[in-house]
C-alpha positions as CSV (number, residue, x, y, z in Angstrom):
1,M,103.7,74.2,78.0
2,P,101.8,76.8,80.0
3,S,100.4,79.7,78.0
4,A,98.2,82.7,78.2
5,Y,95.1,82.0,76.2
6,A,92.7,84.4,74.5
7,D,89.2,84.1,73.2
8,E,88.1,84.8,69.7
9,N,87.9,88.5,70.4
10,G,91.5,88.7,71.6
11,W,90.6,89.0,75.3
12,L,92.2,87.0,78.0
13,S,89.7,84.5,79.5
14,Q,87.9,85.7,82.6
15,S,89.2,82.9,84.7
16,D,92.8,84.0,84.0
17,S,92.2,87.8,84.3
18,T,93.5,88.2,87.8
19,Y,96.3,85.7,88.4
20,G,97.3,84.8,84.9
21,T,97.7,81.2,83.7
22,V,97.6,78.0,85.6
23,E,100.1,75.2,85.1
24,P,98.7,71.8,84.4
25,G,98.8,69.6,87.5
26,S,99.1,72.6,89.9
27,A,95.5,72.0,91.3
28,G,94.4,75.5,90.3
29,R,97.3,77.2,92.0
30,P,97.9,80.6,90.3
31,I,101.4,81.1,88.8
32,L,101.4,84.7,89.9
33,A,101.3,85.5,93.6
34,P,98.6,87.8,95.0
35,H,101.0,90.7,95.3
36,Q,101.1,90.8,91.5
37,T,97.4,91.3,91.2
38,H,97.8,95.1,90.6
39,H,100.0,94.5,87.6
40,R,97.8,91.8,86.1
41,D,94.8,94.0,86.7
42,L,96.2,96.1,83.8
43,E,95.3,93.1,81.6
44,R,91.9,92.4,83.1
45,H,89.2,92.2,80.4
46,D,86.1,91.4,82.5
47,D,84.2,94.2,80.7
48,T,84.3,92.9,77.2
49,T,82.3,96.0,76.0
50,S,85.3,98.3,76.8
51,P,87.1,99.6,73.7
52,F,90.5,98.1,72.9
53,A,92.1,101.5,72.6
54,E,90.9,102.7,76.0
55,D,92.3,99.7,77.7
56,E,95.6,99.9,75.9
57,I,96.0,103.6,76.6
58,K,95.4,103.0,80.3
59,T,97.9,100.1,80.4
60,I,100.7,101.9,78.5
61,V,100.2,105.3,80.3
62,L,100.2,103.6,83.7
63,S,103.4,101.8,82.7
64,T,105.0,104.9,81.1
65,A,104.6,107.2,84.1
66,P,106.9,105.2,86.5
67,M,109.2,104.3,83.6
68,M,109.7,107.9,82.6
69,L,110.5,109.0,86.2
70,S,112.9,106.0,86.5
71,M,114.8,106.8,83.3
72,L,115.1,110.5,84.3
73,L,116.4,109.6,87.7
74,Q,118.9,107.1,86.3
75,T,120.1,109.7,83.8
76,S,120.4,112.2,86.6
77,I,123.0,110.1,88.2
78,S,125.6,110.9,85.6
79,V,124.2,114.4,84.7
80,S,124.4,115.5,88.4
81,S,128.2,115.4,88.0
82,I,127.9,117.9,85.2
83,F,125.7,120.2,87.4
84,I,128.2,120.1,90.2
85,L,131.5,120.1,88.4
86,G,130.4,122.5,85.6
87,R,130.3,125.3,88.2
88,M,134.0,124.8,88.8
89,G,134.9,126.1,85.4
90,Q,134.9,125.5,81.6
91,R,137.7,123.0,81.8
92,E,135.9,120.9,84.4
93,L,132.7,121.1,82.4
94,G,134.4,120.0,79.3
95,A,136.3,117.2,81.1
96,V,133.2,115.6,82.8
97,S,131.2,115.9,79.6
98,L,134.0,114.2,77.6
99,A,134.2,111.5,80.3
100,N,130.5,110.9,80.4
101,L,130.2,110.7,76.6
102,T,133.1,108.3,76.4
103,A,131.6,106.2,79.2
104,I,128.3,106.1,77.3
105,I,129.9,105.2,73.9
106,T,132.3,102.5,75.1
107,G,130.4,101.2,78.1
108,Y,126.9,102.3,79.1
109,A,125.5,102.2,75.5
110,V,127.1,98.8,75.1
111,Y,125.3,97.4,78.2
112,Q,122.0,99.1,77.3
113,G,122.2,98.1,73.7
114,F,122.7,94.4,74.4
115,S,120.2,94.3,77.2
116,I,117.5,95.9,75.0
117,S,117.2,92.4,73.4
118,L,115.5,91.4,76.6
119,D,112.6,93.8,75.7
120,T,111.8,91.2,73.1
121,L,112.7,87.9,74.9
122,C,111.4,88.5,78.4
123,P,107.9,90.0,77.7
124,Q,107.3,87.4,75.0
125,A,108.2,84.6,77.4
126,Y,106.0,86.1,80.1
127,G,103.1,86.6,77.7
128,A,103.4,82.9,76.7
129,G,103.3,81.8,80.4
130,Q,107.0,80.8,80.5
131,Y,107.7,82.6,83.7
132,Q,111.0,81.1,84.8
133,L,112.2,81.6,81.2
134,V,112.1,85.3,82.0
135,G,114.6,84.8,84.7
136,L,116.8,82.6,82.6
137,H,117.0,85.2,79.8
138,M,118.1,87.7,82.4
139,Q,120.7,85.5,83.9
140,R,122.2,84.7,80.5
141,M,122.4,88.4,79.7
142,V,124.2,89.2,83.0
143,A,126.8,86.5,82.2
144,F,127.2,87.9,78.7
145,L,127.6,91.5,80.0
146,M,130.2,90.4,82.6
147,L,132.2,88.9,79.7
148,I,132.2,92.1,77.6
149,S,133.0,94.1,80.7
150,I,136.6,93.0,80.3
151,P,137.3,94.9,77.1
152,I,135.3,97.8,78.4
153,G,137.5,98.0,81.5
154,V,140.6,98.0,79.4
155,I,139.3,100.9,77.3
156,W,138.2,103.0,80.3
157,F,141.5,102.4,82.2
158,N,143.4,103.8,79.2
159,S,140.9,106.4,78.1
160,A,143.1,109.4,78.9
161,R,145.3,108.6,75.9
162,L,142.3,107.9,73.7
163,I,140.6,111.2,74.5
164,A,143.8,113.1,74.1
165,F,144.2,111.6,70.6
166,L,140.8,112.8,69.6
167,V,140.7,116.3,71.0
168,P,143.0,119.3,70.1
169,A,146.4,119.5,71.8
170,E,145.4,122.5,73.9
171,H,142.8,120.3,75.6
172,G,145.4,117.8,76.9
173,E,144.8,118.6,80.6
174,T,141.0,118.2,80.0
175,A,141.6,114.8,78.5
176,Q,143.7,113.7,81.4
177,M,141.0,114.8,83.9
178,A,138.4,112.9,81.8
179,G,140.6,109.8,81.9
180,N,141.0,109.9,85.7
181,Y,137.2,110.3,85.9
182,L,136.6,107.1,83.9
183,R,139.2,105.1,85.9
184,I,137.2,105.7,89.0
185,V,133.8,105.2,87.4
186,L,135.1,101.8,86.2
187,L,134.6,100.4,89.7
188,G,130.8,100.7,89.2
189,A,130.6,99.3,85.7
190,P,129.7,95.7,86.7
191,G,126.9,97.0,88.9
192,F,125.5,99.1,86.1
193,A,125.5,96.1,83.8
194,C,123.6,93.9,86.3
195,F,121.1,96.7,86.9
196,E,120.4,97.0,83.2
197,A,119.6,93.3,82.9
198,G,117.6,93.4,86.1
199,K,115.4,96.2,84.9
200,K,114.3,94.2,82.0
201,F,113.5,91.2,84.3
202,V,111.1,93.3,86.4
203,Q,109.7,95.3,83.5
204,A,108.6,92.1,81.7
205,Q,106.5,91.3,84.7
206,G,104.9,94.7,84.7
207,L,106.8,95.7,87.9
208,F,107.7,99.2,86.7
209,R,107.6,100.5,90.2
210,A,110.5,98.2,91.2
211,T,113.2,100.3,89.4
212,L,111.4,103.5,90.4
213,T,111.6,102.6,94.0
214,V,115.3,101.8,93.8
215,L,116.1,105.0,91.9
216,L,114.1,107.1,94.3
217,I,116.6,106.0,96.9
218,C,119.8,106.0,94.8
219,A,119.5,109.1,92.7
220,P,119.1,111.6,95.6
221,L,121.8,109.7,97.5
222,N,124.1,110.1,94.6
223,G,123.5,113.8,94.4
224,L,124.1,114.2,98.1
225,M,127.3,112.1,98.0
226,S,128.6,114.1,95.0
227,W,128.1,117.4,96.7
228,L,129.7,116.1,99.9
229,F,132.7,114.5,98.2
230,V,133.4,117.5,95.9
231,W,132.7,120.5,98.1
232,K,132.7,119.3,101.8
233,F,135.3,116.5,101.9
234,G,137.7,118.3,99.6
235,L,138.0,115.6,97.0
236,G,137.4,118.1,94.2
237,F,136.9,116.8,90.7
238,N,137.4,113.1,91.7
239,G,134.5,113.3,94.2
240,A,131.8,113.0,91.6
241,P,133.0,109.8,89.9
242,I,133.5,108.2,93.3
243,S,129.9,108.9,94.1
244,I,128.7,107.5,90.7
245,A,130.7,104.3,91.2
246,I,129.2,103.7,94.7
247,T,125.7,104.4,93.3
248,N,126.0,102.1,90.3
249,N,126.9,99.2,92.7
250,L,124.0,100.0,95.0
251,L,121.4,99.8,92.2
252,P,121.5,96.1,91.5
253,L,121.8,95.2,95.2
254,L,118.6,97.2,96.1
255,L,116.8,95.8,93.0
256,A,117.7,92.2,94.1
257,L,116.3,93.0,97.6
258,Y,113.1,94.3,96.1
259,V,112.6,91.2,94.0
260,R,113.4,88.9,96.9
261,F,111.2,90.5,99.5
262,I,108.5,92.5,97.6
263,A,107.7,91.2,94.1
264,G,109.2,89.4,91.1
265,I,110.7,86.3,92.7
266,E,108.1,84.1,90.8
267,C,110.0,84.5,87.6
268,W,113.4,83.7,89.0
269,H,115.1,80.7,87.4
270,P,117.3,78.4,89.6
271,L,121.0,78.9,88.8
272,S,122.2,76.2,86.5
273,R,124.4,75.4,83.5
274,K,121.6,76.7,81.2
275,I,122.9,80.2,82.0
276,F,125.9,79.5,79.8
277,Q,124.1,77.6,77.0
278,D,122.0,78.5,74.0
279,W,123.1,82.2,73.8
280,R,122.5,82.3,70.0
281,P,118.8,83.7,70.0
282,M,119.8,86.3,72.6
283,V,123.0,87.4,70.7
284,R,121.1,87.4,67.4
285,L,118.7,90.0,68.8
286,A,121.3,91.7,71.0
287,I,123.8,92.7,68.3
288,P,121.3,94.8,66.2
289,T,120.0,96.5,69.4
290,F,123.6,97.2,70.4
291,L,124.4,98.7,67.0
292,M,121.2,100.8,67.1
293,I,122.2,102.4,70.4
294,E,125.9,102.6,69.7
295,T,125.7,104.3,66.3
296,C,123.4,107.0,67.7
297,F,125.7,107.7,70.7
298,L,128.8,107.5,68.5
299,A,127.4,110.3,66.3
300,W,126.8,112.4,69.5
301,E,130.3,111.7,70.7
302,L,131.8,112.7,67.3
303,E,129.9,116.0,67.3
304,T,131.1,116.9,70.8
305,I,134.6,116.2,69.7
306,V,134.1,118.2,66.5
307,S,132.8,121.1,68.6
308,S,136.1,121.2,70.5
309,Y,137.8,122.1,67.3
310,I,135.5,125.1,66.9
311,G,136.4,126.6,70.3
312,S,136.1,126.2,74.1
313,V,132.9,128.0,74.3
314,E,131.3,125.8,71.7
315,L,132.6,122.7,73.4
316,A,131.1,123.8,76.7
317,A,127.8,124.7,75.0
318,Q,127.7,121.4,73.1
319,S,128.4,119.5,76.3
320,A,125.5,121.2,78.1
321,L,123.2,120.6,75.1
322,A,124.2,116.9,75.0
323,S,123.2,116.7,78.7
324,I,119.9,118.4,78.0
325,V,119.3,115.9,75.1
326,S,120.1,112.9,77.3
327,L,117.5,114.0,79.8
328,V,114.7,115.0,77.4
329,C,115.1,111.9,75.3
330,Q,114.3,109.8,78.3
331,I,110.7,111.0,78.2
332,C,110.0,109.5,74.8
333,T,112.3,106.5,75.4
334,S,110.3,105.6,78.6
335,A,107.1,105.5,76.6
336,S,108.9,103.4,74.0
337,V,110.0,100.8,76.5
338,A,106.6,100.6,78.2
339,S,104.9,100.2,74.8
340,S,107.4,97.7,73.6
341,T,106.9,95.6,76.7
342,R,103.2,95.7,76.3
343,I,103.3,94.9,72.6
344,S,105.8,92.1,73.1
345,R,103.6,90.5,75.8
346,T,100.6,90.5,73.5
347,V,102.7,89.0,70.8
348,G,103.9,86.3,73.1
349,A,100.3,85.6,74.3
350,G,99.0,85.5,70.7
351,L,96.7,88.4,71.0
352,H,96.7,89.7,67.4
353,R,94.1,92.5,67.6
354,R,95.4,93.8,70.9
355,A,99.0,94.0,69.6
356,L,97.8,96.1,66.7
357,V,95.8,98.4,68.9
358,A,98.8,98.7,71.3
359,T,100.9,99.7,68.3
360,H,98.6,102.5,67.3
361,V,98.4,103.8,70.9
362,S,102.2,103.7,71.1
363,M,102.6,105.9,68.0
364,S,100.0,108.3,69.3
365,I,101.7,108.6,72.7
366,G,105.1,109.1,71.1
367,L,103.8,111.9,68.9
368,L,102.1,113.6,71.9
369,L,105.2,113.4,74.1
370,G,107.4,114.7,71.3
371,T,105.1,117.7,70.9
372,M,105.2,118.3,74.7
373,N,109.0,118.3,74.6
374,L,108.9,120.9,71.8
375,V,106.6,123.2,73.8
376,V,108.5,122.9,77.1
377,L,111.9,123.5,75.5
378,L,110.7,126.6,73.6
379,C,109.1,128.1,76.7
380,L,112.1,127.4,79.0
381,R,114.9,128.0,76.5
382,E,116.3,130.9,78.5
383,K,116.0,129.2,81.9
384,I,117.2,125.6,81.4
385,P,120.7,126.5,80.3
386,R,121.3,128.4,83.6
387,L,121.1,125.0,85.4
388,F,124.4,124.0,83.7
389,T,126.6,127.1,83.6
390,T,126.8,130.8,84.6
391,D,129.3,131.7,81.7
392,I,127.6,134.4,79.6
393,E,129.1,133.3,76.3
394,V,128.2,129.6,76.8
395,L,124.7,130.6,77.9
396,A,124.2,132.6,74.7
397,E,125.3,129.7,72.6
398,I,123.0,127.2,74.3
399,I,120.0,129.5,74.1
400,A,120.6,130.0,70.4
401,M,120.8,126.2,69.7
402,L,117.9,125.1,71.9
403,P,115.1,126.0,69.4
404,I,116.7,123.7,66.8
405,Y,116.7,120.8,69.2
406,A,113.2,121.6,70.3
407,S,112.0,121.3,66.7
408,M,113.5,117.8,66.7
409,G,111.3,116.8,69.7
410,I,108.4,115.5,67.5
411,L,110.8,113.5,65.4
412,D,112.3,112.0,68.5
413,G,108.9,110.9,69.7
414,I,108.2,109.2,66.4
415,I,111.5,107.5,66.2
416,S,111.4,106.3,69.8
417,A,107.9,104.8,69.3
418,C,108.9,103.1,66.1
419,N,112.0,101.6,67.8
420,G,109.9,100.2,70.5
421,I,107.4,98.6,68.1
422,I,110.2,97.2,65.9
423,C,112.0,95.6,68.9
424,A,108.7,94.2,70.2
425,V,108.2,92.2,67.1
426,G,111.8,90.9,67.1
427,R,113.0,93.1,64.2
428,P,115.7,95.4,65.8
429,K,118.0,94.8,62.9
430,F,116.1,97.4,60.8
431,S,116.3,100.0,63.5
432,S,120.0,99.5,63.7
433,Y,120.3,99.9,59.9
434,S,118.2,103.0,59.7
435,M,119.9,104.7,62.6
436,A,123.4,103.8,61.4
437,L,122.8,104.9,57.8
438,T,121.1,108.2,58.7
439,S,123.7,109.0,61.4
440,W,126.8,108.3,59.4
441,L,125.7,108.9,55.8
442,I,123.6,112.0,56.4
443,C,123.8,113.5,59.9
444,V,127.6,113.4,60.5
445,P,128.8,114.4,56.9
446,L,126.2,117.2,56.7
447,S,127.1,118.5,60.2
448,L,130.8,118.6,59.3
449,L,130.1,120.3,55.9
450,L,127.9,123.0,57.5
451,A,130.1,123.5,60.5
452,F,133.4,124.0,58.7
453,V,132.9,124.5,55.0
454,A,129.8,126.7,55.4
455,D,131.3,128.1,58.6
456,W,128.0,127.8,60.5
457,K,130.0,126.4,63.5
458,L,127.7,124.9,66.2
459,L,124.6,125.8,64.2
460,G,125.8,123.6,61.3
461,I,126.2,120.6,63.7
462,W,122.6,120.9,64.9
463,I,121.1,121.5,61.4
464,G,122.9,118.3,60.3
465,C,121.3,116.5,63.2
466,L,117.9,117.8,62.3
467,V,118.1,116.5,58.7
468,G,119.3,113.1,60.0
469,F,116.3,112.9,62.4
470,V,113.9,113.6,59.5
471,C,115.4,110.8,57.3
472,C,115.4,108.3,60.2
473,A,111.8,109.0,61.1
474,I,110.6,108.5,57.5
475,A,112.5,105.2,57.2
476,E,111.2,103.8,60.5
477,L,107.6,104.9,59.8
478,W,107.8,103.1,56.5
479,F,109.0,99.9,58.2
480,V,106.3,99.9,60.9
481,W,103.6,100.4,58.3
482,R,104.9,97.2,56.5
483,I,105.4,94.9,59.5
484,D,104.4,91.3,58.9
485,W,102.4,90.6,62.0
486,D,101.7,86.9,61.2
487,R,105.5,86.3,61.0
488,A,106.1,88.1,64.2
489,F,103.6,85.9,66.1
490,S,104.9,82.7,64.6
491,E,108.5,83.5,65.4
492,A,107.6,84.4,69.0
493,K,105.8,81.1,69.4
494,A,108.7,79.2,68.0
495,R,111.2,81.0,70.1
496,N,109.3,80.3,73.4
497,T,108.7,76.7,72.4
498,Q,112.4,76.1,71.7
499,D,113.5,77.7,75.0
500,D,110.9,75.7,76.9
501,T,112.2,72.4,75.5
């Protein structure tokens, strides 16, 4: 079985530093093609006097930068509809926000949650030298996501009645508009699912620029199409979801073309029956990551629905705040994904010391980015809300709430970093437990209590979120401190050996 070997100091051997490992019997032919030299250069260790931390900071930062921009661009695809439709009025802003949140809870979070398991499987396989196994993991995930797209489609097609049941009666027309929005966006759901799995495939190879290149094309195109469909072609409210459906189907197509003609094809696995076999390791990791994402977004959805019972101004403000949160969170999440990929690859390659150093670097970067979010939101708290609405009452409510969310920025950085580390060592179950318990036993009950019993309204919702974030950060820091690294390395080795056989 091909593998990435390390010397006693944890460095990759010099002969493998540029092209990776060499398969037995391949007459010295490198597994990785020359076009991948740039990405493998991030793992070059020719200068064995360089500090571990300096090398890991360089690797993670260089991976985080394109990852951060990619995640912001992808988030902008759905948020752009809020920018465009929000200027049509409070009802349109509420409808598109309810539709987006429902799509996230019942669809996008499901796809993302399950595909996060590939952050463990694919990088560990790549680090162990099992290159085609990376492609096989991705193909299995695509098949799995297509299967669960069936119930997602049923929910989205009938979402108008679901939303109408959850919101007050006076928002019935808003619920109907949100339902129509989701029926149209449903056409792009399979494309979104394929892109989520495809992202993990290229990220495991260190090809973070692949998704960035695709999104640099699709995100601006989506904004242009939305503006044209809504305002120029006279499609009105329905123009935005049409644009999103088209964009979501373009994403995997362009990513496939990138892999085929630019970089990444070396890890492709030939299509075979193996795609539909041995799903157990994938599902065992996927269910906790799905629950981790789903419980978090469910709490956000509930709080948006709760805000509709406070008033239309509060609903519009909460909708805009939710959009701000979804954008800002991508900054820390991108560092988490880049760090998780790096740590997982070192675990798969058996580099003990390097995995520990990468973990420390990941926590430091998470804390730094969280602090940066705090400063930016506080400095721009009167300017950012004007991007979402021109309504004076809604603006005042958003400006009043932003400092509370800004104070959660550091906690978000810590939690994101911990989630990435925990997933990298194959322990996503704890993250799902901590986020579920803090969301539903602390955050949601406290938010409801403060919003309605204490009559703090929207302020009570956000204070409840702040307390929940504190508890979650403490729990996950405790777990990261107590990680059994020997167990993580042995499990990764066993997992890759089993799949190889």
